[in-house]
C-alpha positions in Angstrom: -28.2 -33.7 2.1 -25.4 -34.0 4.7 -25.3 -31.4 7.3 -22.3 -31.6 9.4 -20.6 -28.9 11.5 -18.1 -26.9 9.6 -18.8 -28.5 6.2 -20.5 -27.2 3.1 -24.0 -28.1 2.2 -24.3 -29.6 -1.3 -27.5 -30.0 -3.1 -27.1 -32.5 -6.1 -23.2 -32.1 -6.2 -23.1 -28.3 -6.4 -21.5 -26.3 -3.4 -24.5 -23.9 -2.2 -22.9 -22.2 0.7 -20.9 -22.8 3.8 -22.5 -23.8 7.1 -21.1 -23.1 10.4 -23.2 -24.4 13.4 -21.1 -22.5 16.1 -22.7 -19.4 17.5 -20.8 -16.4 18.4 -22.1 -13.2 20.2 -21.7 -9.9 18.0 -19.1 -7.8 19.3 -20.4 -4.4 20.1 -20.1 -1.8 17.2 -17.4 1.0 17.6 -18.8 4.4 16.7 -17.1 7.4 16.1 -18.5 10.8 17.0 -17.7 13.6 14.6 -18.8 17.1 15.6 -19.0 19.7 12.9 -18.1 22.8 14.6 -19.3 25.1 11.8 -23.0 25.6 11.9 -25.1 27.5 9.3 -25.0 30.8 11.3 -21.4 30.6 11.9 -20.6 30.3 8.3 -22.9 33.2 7.2 -21.3 36.3 6.2 -21.6 39.3 8.3 -22.7 42.5 6.6 -20.8 45.8 7.1 -21.2 47.6 10.2 -20.3 48.0 13.8 -21.1 45.0 15.9 -20.7 43.6 19.4 -20.4 40.0 20.7 -20.5 38.5 24.1 -17.9 35.9 25.0 -18.8 33.0 27.3 -15.7 33.1 29.5 -15.1 36.3 31.7 -11.8 37.8 30.9 -9.5 40.2 32.6 -7.4 43.0 30.9 -4.6 40.7 30.0 -6.8 38.5 28.0 -8.5 41.3 26.6 -5.5 42.6 24.9 -4.7 39.0 23.4 -8.2 38.9 22.1 -7.8 42.2 20.4 -4.6 41.3 19.2 -5.9 37.9 17.8 -9.2 39.2 16.4 -7.3 42.0 14.4 -5.9 39.3 12.3 -9.2 38.6 10.7 -9.2 40.2 7.2 -11.9 42.9 6.8 -12.3 43.8 10.7 -11.1 47.1 12.1 -11.8 49.1 15.2 -11.5 46.0 17.4 -12.1 46.5 21.0 -12.6 44.0 24.0 -14.3 45.2 27.2 -13.8 43.3 30.3 -16.8 44.8 32.1 -19.2 42.9 30.3 -16.9 40.3 28.6 -17.7 41.6 25.1 -15.9 42.3 21.9 -16.7 45.2 19.5 -15.4 45.5 15.9 -16.3 47.0 12.6 -16.8 44.9 9.3 -15.4 47.0 6.5 -17.3 47.4 3.2 -16.7 44.5 0.7 -15.2 42.4 3.5 -16.1 38.5 3.6 -16.1 37.8 7.3 -17.7 35.0 8.9 -18.7 34.2 12.6 -16.3 31.3 12.5 -13.5 33.5 11.5 -13.9 35.2 14.7 -14.6 32.3 16.9 -11.3 30.6 15.7 -9.2 33.6 16.8 -10.9 33.6 20.2 -10.5 29.9 20.5 -6.6 30.6 20.0 -6.6 32.7 23.0 -9.0 30.5 25.1 -10.1 27.2 24.0 -13.0 27.2 26.3 -14.6 30.4 25.2 -17.5 30.8 22.8 -18.7 33.9 20.9 -22.3 34.8 20.5 -23.9 36.0 17.3 -22.8 39.4 16.5 -25.4 42.2 17.3 -25.5 45.4 15.2 -24.6 48.1 17.6 -27.5 50.4 18.3 -30.1 48.1 16.6 -30.4 45.0 18.9 -30.9 43.0 15.8 -28.5 40.3 14.5 -28.0 40.8 11.0 -25.2 38.2 9.7 -25.5 37.8 5.9 -27.7 40.6 5.3 
């Protein structure tokens, strides 16, 4: 058996595998982080009723008007209000509507990319009930 740098190893005339005697440091692996922006709760359907949500960014009356205008474009929502006093939005999910929290979050994000919407709370109950 003849073992030389850069040559193949042969046993009884058959080529088995190439051999390289040089050592190289492995390059660090490149990782890509993919963030799933749709959580399970965000993809749940919100049952019909009157709801309120808080928005993480405080907003003024100008932004409140933009939020109302944007959120009204969600099919199945009506009576949309935005309140600057407590940075909340209030809306009604109509019967037979298929509204997800992610639909509302997308509309809010169009107005302010840093704003985050909390889970909707059924007004006068203090219970979150999306999907029920």
